[in-house]
KENU-77636 format. One record per residue (C-alpha): residue number from 0; z, x, y; residue in three letters. Coordinates in steps of 0.25 Angstrom, whole numbers, plus 5000, padded with zeros to 4 digits. Example, Ala and Ser with C-alpha at 12.3 -4.5 7.8 and 13.67 -1.06 7.14 Angstrom:
SITE num    w    u    v residu
SITE   0 5031 5049 4982    Ala
SITE   1 5029 5055 4996    Ser
END
This chain:
SITE num    w    u    v residu
SITE   0 4785 4880 5275    Met
SITE   1 4773 4876 5283    Ser
SITE   2 4766 4889 5281    Ser
SITE   3 4768 4889 5266    His
SITE   4 4755 4887 5258    Ser
SITE   5 4762 4881 5246    Tyr
SITE   6 4752 4888 5237    Arg
SITE   7 4750 4881 5223    Phe
SITE   8 4744 4883 5210    Gly
SITE   9 4740 4874 5198    Ile
SITE  10 4742 4876 5183    Glu
SITE  11 4734 4866 5174    Glu
SITE  12 4735 4865 5159    Glu
SITE  13 4724 4860 5151    Tyr
SITE  14 4722 4856 5137    Phe
SITE  15 4711 4861 5127    Leu
SITE  16 4704 4851 5118    Ala
SITE  17 4694 4852 5107    Asp
SITE  18 4681 4847 5113    Ser
SITE  19 4677 4839 5100    Glu
SITE  20 4691 4834 5095    Thr
SITE  21 4697 4833 5109    Arg
SITE  22 4710 4838 5102    Gly
SITE  23 4716 4852 5101    Thr
SITE  24 4705 4862 5097    Pro
SITE  25 4706 4866 5082    Asp
SITE  26 4703 4881 5085    Arg
SITE  27 4711 4891 5093    Arg
SITE  28 4709 4891 5108    Leu
SITE  29 4710 4906 5110    Gly
SITE  30 4695 4908 5114    Ala
SITE  31 4696 4896 5124    Phe
SITE  32 4709 4902 5130    His
SITE  33 4703 4916 5131    Asp
SITE  34 4690 4911 5138    Ala
SITE  35 4698 4903 5147    Ala
SITE  36 4707 4915 5151    Gly
SITE  37 4695 4924 5153    Ala
SITE  38 4689 4914 5162    Ala
SITE  39 4701 4910 5170    Leu
SITE  40 4712 4920 5172    Pro
SITE  41 4721 4908 5177    Glu
SITE  42 4721 4902 5164    Ile
SITE  43 4734 4902 5155    Gly
SITE  44 4738 4897 5141    Arg
SITE  45 4748 4886 5138    Glu
SITE  46 4757 4883 5127    Leu
SITE  47 4747 4878 5118    Leu
SITE  48 4733 4883 5115    Glu
SITE  49 4726 4870 5118    Ser
SITE  50 4731 4872 5133    Gln
SITE  51 4727 4880 5144    Ile
SITE  52 4732 4882 5159    Glu
SITE  53 4724 4886 5172    Ala
SITE  54 4732 4890 5184    Cys
SITE  55 4727 4891 5199    Thr
SITE  56 4731 4902 5208    Pro
SITE  57 4740 4899 5220    Pro
SITE  58 4732 4890 5229    Leu
SITE  59 4733 4884 5243    Glu
SITE  60 4721 4875 5242    Ser
SITE  61 4719 4863 5233    Phe
SITE  62 4704 4864 5234    Ser
SITE  63 4706 4878 5228    Glu
SITE  64 4715 4872 5217    Ala
SITE  65 4705 4862 5214    Arg
SITE  66 4694 4872 5212    Glu
SITE  67 4703 4881 5204    Thr
SITE  68 4706 4870 5194    Leu
SITE  69 4692 4865 5193    Ala
SITE  70 4688 4880 5190    His
SITE  71 4699 4881 5179    His
SITE  72 4694 4868 5173    Arg
SITE  73 4680 4871 5173    Ala
SITE  74 4681 4885 5167    Ile
SITE  75 4690 4879 5156    Leu
SITE  76 4681 4868 5153    Ala
SITE  77 4669 4878 5151    Arg
SITE  78 4677 4887 5142    Ile
SITE  79 4682 4874 5134    Gly
SITE  80 4667 4870 5132    Arg
SITE  81 4664 4884 5126    Glu
SITE  82 4676 4883 5117    His
SITE  83 4675 4868 5113    Gly
SITE  84 4687 4864 5121    Val
SITE  85 4690 4853 5131    Leu
SITE  86 4700 4857 5142    Val
SITE  87 4707 4846 5149    Phe
SITE  88 4719 4843 5159    Ala
SITE  89 4729 4833 5154    Ala
SITE  90 4744 4832 5152    Gly
SITE  91 4743 4830 5137    Thr
SITE  92 4731 4831 5127    His
SITE  93 4727 4818 5123    Pro
SITE  94 4723 4822 5109    Val
SITE  95 4729 4835 5104    Ala
SITE  96 4741 4835 5094    Ala
SITE  97 4752 4844 5097    Trp
SITE  98 4754 4849 5083    Ala
SITE  99 4740 4855 5083    Arg
SITE 100 4743 4864 5095    Gln
SITE 101 4743 4879 5095    Val
SITE 102 4752 4887 5104    Ala
SITE 103 4747 4897 5113    Thr
SITE 104 4751 4911 5109    Gln
SITE 105 4760 4919 5119    Gly
SITE 106 4775 4923 5120    Glu
SITE 107 4778 4912 5130    Arg
SITE 108 4772 4901 5122    Tyr
SITE 109 4778 4905 5109    Thr
SITE 110 4791 4906 5116    Gly
SITE 111 4790 4892 5121    Ile
SITE 112 4786 4886 5107    Leu
SITE 113 4798 4893 5101    Glu
SITE 114 4807 4887 5111    Asp
SITE 115 4802 4873 5111    Val
SITE 116 4797 4871 5097    Gly
SITE 117 4788 4859 5094    Leu
SITE 118 4789 4854 5108    Ala
SITE 119 4781 4866 5113    Gly
SITE 120 4769 4863 5103    Arg
SITE 121 4770 4848 5107    Arg
SITE 122 4768 4852 5122    Ser
SITE 123 4753 4848 5122    Leu
SITE 124 4753 4846 5137    Ile
SITE 125 4747 4851 5150    Cys
SITE 126 4752 4850 5164    Gly
SITE 127 4748 4855 5178    Met
SITE 128 4757 4864 5186    His
SITE 129 4757 4866 5201    Val
SITE 130 4764 4878 5208    His
SITE 131 4767 4877 5223    Val
SITE 132 4772 4889 5230    Glu
SITE 133 4784 4886 5239    Val
SITE 134 4789 4893 5252    Pro
SITE 135 4803 4896 5246    Asp
SITE 136 4803 4898 5231    Pro
SITE 137 4818 4897 5231    Asp
SITE 138 4816 4882 5235    Ala
SITE 139 4809 4878 5223    Arg
SITE 140 4821 4873 5215    Val
SITE 141 4824 4863 5227    Asp
SITE 142 4809 4859 5228    Leu
SITE 143 4809 4857 5213    Met
SITE 144 4820 4847 5214    Asn
SITE 145 4815 4840 5226    Arg
SITE 146 4800 4838 5220    Leu
SITE 147 4805 4832 5207    Leu
SITE 148 4804 4818 5211    Pro
SITE 149 4789 4820 5214    Phe
SITE 150 4785 4825 5200    Gln
SITE 151 4783 4811 5194    Pro
SITE 152 4772 4808 5204    Ile
SITE 153 4765 4821 5201    Leu
SITE 154 4766 4818 5186    Leu
SITE 155 4760 4804 5187    Ala
SITE 156 4748 4809 5195    Leu
SITE 157 4745 4820 5185    Ser
SITE 158 4747 4811 5172    Ala
SITE 159 4737 4815 5162    Ser
SITE 160 4744 4814 5148    Ser
SITE 161 4743 4800 5143    Pro
SITE 162 4740 4805 5128    Phe
SITE 163 4748 4813 5118    Trp
SITE 164 4744 4817 5104    Gln
SITE 165 4732 4808 5104    Gly
SITE 166 4740 4796 5109    Gln
SITE 167 4742 4788 5122    Pro
SITE 168 4756 4790 5127    Thr
SITE 169 4757 4778 5136    Gly
SITE 170 4761 4789 5147    Leu
SITE 171 4753 4794 5158    Ala
SITE 172 4759 4808 5157    Ser
SITE 173 4764 4811 5143    Tyr
SITE 174 4764 4826 5145    Arg
SITE 175 4778 4826 5151    Leu
SITE 176 4784 4819 5138    Ser
SITE 177 4778 4830 5129    Ala
SITE 178 4782 4841 5139    Phe
SITE 179 4796 4835 5139    Gly
SITE 180 4798 4840 5124    Glu
SITE 181 4800 4854 5130    Leu
SITE 182 4813 4858 5137    Pro
SITE 183 4814 4860 5152    Arg
SITE 184 4803 4851 5156    Thr
SITE 185 4802 4838 5165    Gly
SITE 186 4808 4837 5178    Leu
SITE 187 4816 4849 5183    Pro
SITE 188 4831 4848 5185    Glu
SITE 189 4837 4847 5199    Leu
SITE 190 4843 4860 5203    Phe
SITE 191 4853 4861 5214    Ala
SITE 192 4846 4873 5220    Asp
SITE 193 4838 4886 5216    Thr
SITE 194 4851 4893 5211    Lys
SITE 195 4854 4881 5201    Ala
SITE 196 4839 4882 5196    Tyr
SITE 197 4840 4897 5194    Glu
SITE 198 4854 4896 5187    Arg
SITE 199 4847 4886 5177    Tyr
SITE 200 4836 4895 5174    Val
SITE 201 4845 4907 5172    Arg
SITE 202 4854 4899 5162    Ile
SITE 203 4842 4894 5155    Met
SITE 204 4836 4908 5154    Thr
SITE 205 4849 4915 5150    Arg
SITE 206 4851 4904 5139    Ala
SITE 207 4838 4907 5133    Gly
SITE 208 4832 4893 5136    Ser
SITE 209 4821 4898 5145    Ile
SITE 210 4814 4912 5147    Gln
SITE 211 4813 4909 5162    Asp
SITE 212 4811 4897 5172    Ala
SITE 213 4796 4895 5167    Ser
SITE 214 4802 4889 5155    Phe
SITE 215 4807 4877 5163    Leu
SITE 216 4795 4868 5161    Trp
SITE 217 4800 4857 5172    Trp
SITE 218 4790 4849 5179    Ser
SITE 219 4793 4857 5192    Leu
SITE 220 4799 4871 5193    Arg
SITE 221 4799 4884 5201    Pro
SITE 222 4789 4894 5196    Ser
SITE 223 4795 4907 5191    Ile
SITE 224 4781 4914 5194    Lys
SITE 225 4778 4909 5207    Phe
SITE 226 4785 4904 5220    Pro
SITE 227 4781 4890 5216    Thr
SITE 228 4787 4876 5212    Leu
SITE 229 4779 4872 5200    Glu
SITE 230 4775 4858 5197    Leu
SITE 231 4773 4855 5182    Arg
SITE 232 4774 4840 5181    Ile
SITE 233 4759 4836 5181    Ala
SITE 234 4751 4834 5169    Asp
SITE 235 4738 4842 5169    Ser
SITE 236 4729 4835 5178    Cys
SITE 237 4715 4831 5172    Thr
SITE 238 4709 4830 5186    Arg
SITE 239 4709 4842 5195    Ile
SITE 240 4711 4833 5207    Asp
SITE 241 4724 4827 5201    Asn
SITE 242 4729 4841 5199    Ala
SITE 243 4726 4845 5213    Ile
SITE 244 4733 4832 5218    Thr
SITE 245 4746 4835 5210    Ile
SITE 246 4746 4849 5215    Ala
SITE 247 4744 4845 5229    Ala
SITE 248 4755 4834 5228    Leu
SITE 249 4765 4844 5223    Tyr
SITE 250 4761 4855 5233    Arg
SITE 251 4763 4845 5244    Cys
SITE 252 4777 4841 5238    Leu
SITE 253 4782 4855 5237    Val
SITE 254 4778 4857 5252    Arg
SITE 255 4785 4844 5256    Cys
SITE 256 4797 4847 5248    Ala
SITE 257 4798 4861 5255    Val
SITE 258 4796 4855 5269    Arg
SITE 259 4806 4844 5267    Arg
SITE 260 4819 4849 5260    Pro
SITE 261 4824 4835 5261    Asp
SITE 262 4814 4829 5251    Leu
SITE 263 4821 4825 5239    Asn
SITE 264 4833 4833 5242    Ala
SITE 265 4845 4831 5234    Gly
SITE 266 4839 4825 5222    Leu
SITE 267 4849 4822 5211    Asp
SITE 268 4849 4817 5196    Gly
SITE 269 4844 4803 5200    Val
SITE 270 4832 4809 5207    Ser
SITE 271 4829 4817 5195    Arg
SITE 272 4831 4806 5185    Ala
SITE 273 4822 4797 5194    Leu
SITE 274 4811 4808 5194    Ala
SITE 275 4812 4809 5179    Gln
SITE 276 4810 4794 5178    Glu
SITE 277 4798 4794 5188    Asn
SITE 278 4792 4806 5179    Leu
SITE 279 4793 4796 5167    Trp
SITE 280 4786 4785 5175    Arg
SITE 281 4775 4795 5179    Ala
SITE 282 4774 4800 5165    Gln
SITE 283 4772 4785 5160    His
SITE 284 4764 4779 5171    Gly
SITE 285 4758 4790 5179    Gly
SITE 286 4754 4784 5192    Thr
SITE 287 4756 4770 5188    Lys
SITE 288 4771 4773 5187    Ala
SITE 289 4781 4768 5197    Glu
SITE 290 4790 4779 5203    Met
SITE 291 4805 4778 5206    Ile
SITE 292 4808 4781 5221    Asp
SITE 293 4822 4786 5221    Glu
SITE 294 4824 4783 5236    Ala
SITE 295 4820 4768 5235    Ser
SITE 296 4826 4767 5220    Glu
SITE 297 4813 4759 5217    Gln
SITE 298 4800 4762 5208    Ala
SITE 299 4788 4763 5216    Val
SITE 300 4773 4763 5212    Pro
SITE 301 4767 4777 5210    Phe
SITE 302 4758 4775 5221    Gly
SITE 303 4769 4773 5231    Glu
SITE 304 4777 4785 5226    Ala
SITE 305 4764 4793 5228    Leu
SITE 306 4762 4788 5242    Asp
SITE 307 4776 4793 5245    Arg
SITE 308 4773 4806 5240    Leu
SITE 309 4760 4808 5247    Leu
SITE 310 4767 4803 5260    Thr
SITE 311 4778 4813 5258    Leu
SITE 312 4768 4825 5257    Ile
SITE 313 4758 4821 5268    Val
SITE 314 4762 4833 5277    Glu
SITE 315 4761 4843 5265    Asp
SITE 316 4748 4838 5260    Ala
SITE 317 4742 4840 5274    Glu
SITE 318 4749 4854 5276    Ala
SITE 319 4743 4859 5262    Leu
SITE 320 4730 4853 5264    Gly
SITE 321 4730 4843 5252    Cys
SITE 322 4730 4829 5257    Val
SITE 323 4718 4825 5249    Ala
SITE 324 4724 4831 5236    Glu
SITE 325 4737 4824 5237    Val
SITE 326 4731 4811 5242    Glu
SITE 327 4723 4811 5229    Ala
SITE 328 4735 4807 5221    Ala
SITE 329 4732 4793 5225    Arg
SITE 330 4719 4795 5218    Arg
SITE 331 4726 4798 5206    Ile
SITE 332 4734 4786 5206    Val
SITE 333 4721 4777 5209    Arg
SITE 334 4712 4784 5199    Asp
SITE 335 4721 4787 5188    Gly
SITE 336 4728 4799 5182    Thr
SITE 337 4722 4807 5171    Ser
SITE 338 4732 4799 5162    Ala
SITE 339 4725 4786 5166    Glu
SITE 340 4711 4792 5165    Cys
SITE 341 4714 4797 5151    Gln
SITE 342 4720 4783 5146    Ile
SITE 343 4707 4777 5152    Ala
SITE 344 4698 4787 5144    Ala
SITE 345 4706 4784 5132    Phe
SITE 346 4705 4769 5133    Glu
SITE 347 4690 4769 5137    Thr
SITE 348 4686 4775 5123    Val
SITE 349 4693 4763 5116    Arg
SITE 350 4691 4771 5102    Ser
SITE 351 4701 4777 5093    Asp
SITE 352 4712 4786 5100    Asp
SITE 353 4705 4799 5096    Arg
SITE 354 4692 4795 5103    Ser
SITE 355 4699 4790 5115    Ser
SITE 356 4708 4802 5116    Leu
SITE 357 4695 4811 5115    Gly
SITE 358 4689 4803 5127    Ala
SITE 359 4702 4806 5135    Val
SITE 360 4701 4821 5132    Val
SITE 361 4686 4821 5136    Asp
SITE 362 4690 4814 5149    Trp
SITE 363 4701 4825 5151    Leu
SITE 364 4692 4836 5149    Ala
SITE 365 4681 4831 5158    Ala
SITE 366 4690 4828 5169    Ile
SITE 367 4697 4841 5168    Thr
SITE 368 4684 4849 5169    Arg
SITE 369 4680 4840 5181    Gly
SITE 370 4669 4831 5175    Asp
SITE 371 4673 4820 5184    Ser
END
């Protein structure tokens, strides 16, 4: 374990908005997608035309990860300017209406929409996924179980979806609520072992519920393409530094869980239910929420829960060379999440909702491309 590098990769999903209306572009976006695909081979399509995804290669360095994400965003921003499109990272689009969305053409996307119906067209959301390679791929189900309680903290730090369909939601992360309309989302189930997980996948596949395990859209899952455990809980992070911090925290947690098989061993239904409650608290309040601590049976301030996490992974952050990146989680709490900054931008304009939401989209696009 000590020699394993825990290589990681980051997938970021972005929204595309009309540079004048700030809403969904009226025209088809094929030309933009063609230009983006030609400029960046690591670009991919998402379920809706108004979305795009960029993926890093497997990495060992967070400085390289930061450079790669900045490169992706700069190229997409340039192509966006050429096509009258704003590109931004957030969990939900503040302005766009789901009813105006156009689905991406392709067998997989068509199949998903046929399977989930209207809920698929309403899935106007963007997330950030982090893959971490583990020493023993057969241990990923056990790790998935034991890492479940940490997911609410990672969601809170990434919160970037306070608006939906042109309305303030009162939540820091509405994305999970919208995503929850789809089947097989949210926290993963607790599986006794890898054989139990494989049995579940086998039954679901034979019954025709899924084509393969990639149709399990849980917030944490074993990848079927790579020897990784994939984190899917985070909103798409507007600031690159926040994306790096969440990726670093997760990478350290994976290493910690590998070296400490006692960590969160024997979780039960109560543990999962408490994690679900903490997830709701994170959705609602972001880093202002209190987190329930199962051991003490008390709710504690978010900062205290974060301190415990950071203390837990000290050895792992040092071994992986990302002490500064994980410590930056405290800066997110101090300076505010993307959700808090979006709300501040909305309230600063003090005009009609459309103008205020336009200011939010402008802020998102500027921060995504690295203007400040």
